[in-house]
Legacy VTK file of the C-alpha trace (Angstrom):
# vtk DataFile Version 3.0
C-alpha trace
ASCII
DATASET POLYDATA
POINTS 188 float
-28.854 82.853 58.232
-25.903 84.210 60.075
-24.456 80.741 61.155
-24.886 79.481 57.721
-22.840 82.410 56.219
-19.620 81.904 58.717
-19.811 78.367 58.574
-20.069 78.079 54.899
-17.208 80.892 54.196
-14.830 78.602 56.765
-15.634 75.260 54.157
-15.080 77.180 51.262
-12.462 78.419 52.204
-10.600 75.553 54.242
-11.411 73.047 51.188
-10.012 75.485 48.480
-6.863 75.478 50.653
-7.053 71.698 50.978
-7.698 71.485 47.214
-4.856 74.190 46.145
-2.456 72.436 48.680
-2.973 68.890 47.481
-2.866 69.586 43.672
-1.745 72.943 42.468
-2.677 73.805 39.348
-3.918 76.470 37.373
-7.291 74.428 36.632
-7.775 73.715 40.279
-7.313 77.582 40.684
-9.940 78.172 38.254
-12.079 75.923 39.698
-11.569 76.781 42.962
-12.453 80.349 41.910
-15.720 79.196 41.087
-16.335 77.826 43.510
-15.612 80.938 46.199
-17.167 83.017 43.067
-20.201 81.453 43.089
-20.278 80.855 47.124
-19.927 84.579 48.235
-23.071 85.647 45.633
-24.817 82.853 47.468
-24.354 84.387 50.058
-24.991 87.769 49.581
-28.186 87.540 47.705
-29.506 83.905 48.316
-28.967 83.583 51.911
-31.755 86.069 52.991
-34.595 85.488 55.230
-37.135 87.695 53.251
-36.042 86.615 49.469
-36.652 82.557 50.931
-40.302 83.664 52.600
-40.884 85.691 49.469
-40.070 83.874 46.775
-40.052 80.573 47.245
-40.038 78.794 43.968
-37.298 80.483 42.312
-35.213 80.928 45.492
-34.993 77.173 45.114
-33.652 76.761 41.683
-31.127 79.579 42.819
-30.379 77.557 45.373
-30.201 74.593 42.765
-27.667 76.230 40.383
-25.669 77.418 43.763
-25.455 73.908 44.787
-24.554 72.498 41.006
-21.224 75.108 41.193
-20.513 74.561 44.327
-20.820 70.761 46.068
-18.349 69.612 42.979
-15.429 70.807 45.449
-16.223 69.687 48.708
-17.568 66.564 47.033
-14.147 65.906 44.967
-12.778 66.425 47.973
-13.968 63.561 50.023
-13.301 61.322 47.051
-9.854 62.064 47.424
-9.795 63.677 43.752
-8.674 66.661 42.932
-11.910 69.523 40.902
-10.710 68.790 37.773
-10.723 65.118 37.821
-11.583 63.385 34.830
-12.275 66.576 33.217
-11.427 67.357 28.940
-11.487 70.813 29.011
-11.729 72.036 32.891
-10.944 75.682 32.328
-13.379 76.136 29.754
-16.067 74.840 31.603
-15.410 76.812 34.767
-15.061 79.864 33.255
-18.631 79.056 31.388
-20.100 78.132 34.392
-19.052 81.374 36.228
-20.239 83.253 33.328
-23.879 81.209 33.491
-24.079 81.557 37.422
-23.339 85.374 37.173
-25.988 85.774 34.263
-28.602 83.933 36.588
-27.622 85.224 40.041
-28.542 88.595 38.417
-31.590 87.510 37.058
-32.417 86.349 40.569
-31.380 89.984 41.957
-33.179 92.009 39.517
-36.611 89.354 40.065
-36.485 89.251 43.856
-35.538 93.018 44.784
-38.413 95.382 43.819
-37.006 98.358 42.290
-38.720 101.417 40.383
-37.124 100.166 37.236
-38.410 96.704 37.479
-41.968 97.877 38.600
-42.087 100.160 35.313
-41.104 97.553 33.026
-43.619 95.413 34.862
-45.966 98.291 34.500
-45.718 98.099 30.538
-45.558 94.234 30.502
-49.160 94.396 31.986
-50.568 97.049 29.944
-49.350 94.765 27.028
-51.236 91.684 28.541
-48.226 90.165 29.601
-49.902 88.731 32.793
-53.254 87.949 31.332
-54.874 84.377 32.023
-53.815 81.961 28.977
-57.006 80.355 28.458
-57.052 76.451 28.918
-56.880 75.869 25.401
-54.070 77.225 24.313
-52.521 75.691 27.375
-53.452 72.525 25.739
-51.971 73.149 22.369
-48.794 73.923 24.099
-48.481 70.730 25.458
-49.497 68.943 22.297
-46.909 71.018 20.791
-44.592 69.821 23.031
-44.815 66.359 22.539
-45.291 66.707 18.842
-42.038 68.316 19.135
-40.692 65.229 21.629
-41.769 62.706 19.590
-39.999 64.273 16.375
-36.852 64.267 18.344
-36.972 60.565 19.852
-37.552 59.360 15.586
-34.840 61.352 14.148
-31.438 60.528 15.481
-29.195 62.741 13.543
-26.216 63.624 16.118
-24.449 66.247 14.570
-25.503 69.049 12.393
-29.461 68.800 13.315
-30.004 72.604 13.549
-33.675 72.440 13.015
-33.436 69.831 15.790
-31.597 71.269 18.486
-33.538 74.561 18.073
-36.562 72.858 18.713
-35.688 71.371 21.255
-36.078 74.313 22.891
-39.627 73.767 22.598
-39.720 70.387 24.540
-40.699 71.530 27.538
-43.666 72.813 26.597
-45.290 68.827 26.645
-45.701 70.101 30.724
-47.247 73.031 29.787
-50.873 70.940 30.895
-49.884 70.065 34.454
-50.603 73.686 34.804
-54.226 72.517 34.394
-54.164 70.880 37.929
-53.259 74.333 39.974
-56.016 76.853 38.710
-55.613 78.683 41.984
-51.949 79.750 41.712
-52.615 80.739 38.373
-55.355 83.390 38.206
LINES 1 189
188 0 1 2 3 4 5 6 7 8 9 10 11 12 13 14 15 16 17 18 19 20 21 22 23 24 25 26 27 28 29 30 31 32 33 34 35 36 37 38 39 40 41 42 43 44 45 46 47 48 49 50 51 52 53 54 55 56 57 58 59 60 61 62 63 64 65 66 67 68 69 70 71 72 73 74 75 76 77 78 79 80 81 82 83 84 85 86 87 88 89 90 91 92 93 94 95 96 97 98 99 100 101 102 103 104 105 106 107 108 109 110 111 112 113 114 115 116 117 118 119 120 121 122 123 124 125 126 127 128 129 130 131 132 133 134 135 136 137 138 139 140 141 142 143 144 145 146 147 148 149 150 151 152 153 154 155 156 157 158 159 160 161 162 163 164 165 166 167 168 169 170 171 172 173 174 175 176 177 178 179 180 181 182 183 184 185 186 187
């Protein structure tokens, strides 16, 4: 892991220097700042062998979120473009993505590090039945509900002002709930 961190630091710092030398602008500075912040946080809490071994699935999600914010600088440099190439609102995008990443990194850190506060929270959630196994019928109902919402959203084509549609779209992922039934061993 130490080699990956060293090489990553070198590559990111060189890419930032090249970016700011070739295309000096406020947008590119903020984009490079986003990349640097995301890399530093990922290298501190994401590049940890114990975390990878014990929390592989959440680590893969965190890796995906990190690469989503780190790779654009490297990819646009390879294409000989600035990081803000073809962006309409680059500053707002970079600041928003940085905030989203910070919140996601905090959630990942809290989920993968066993602290006493987290343990007491888990105990309270366990007593409330939060970790109880959901019945197969409930999973099928969630899947059907997700499909109904998906069909509803496909049948309406309102682009602006569809508050109900936007609120319901958050529940479309329920359509995938029955997939869990294939993994009975892991959801006990």
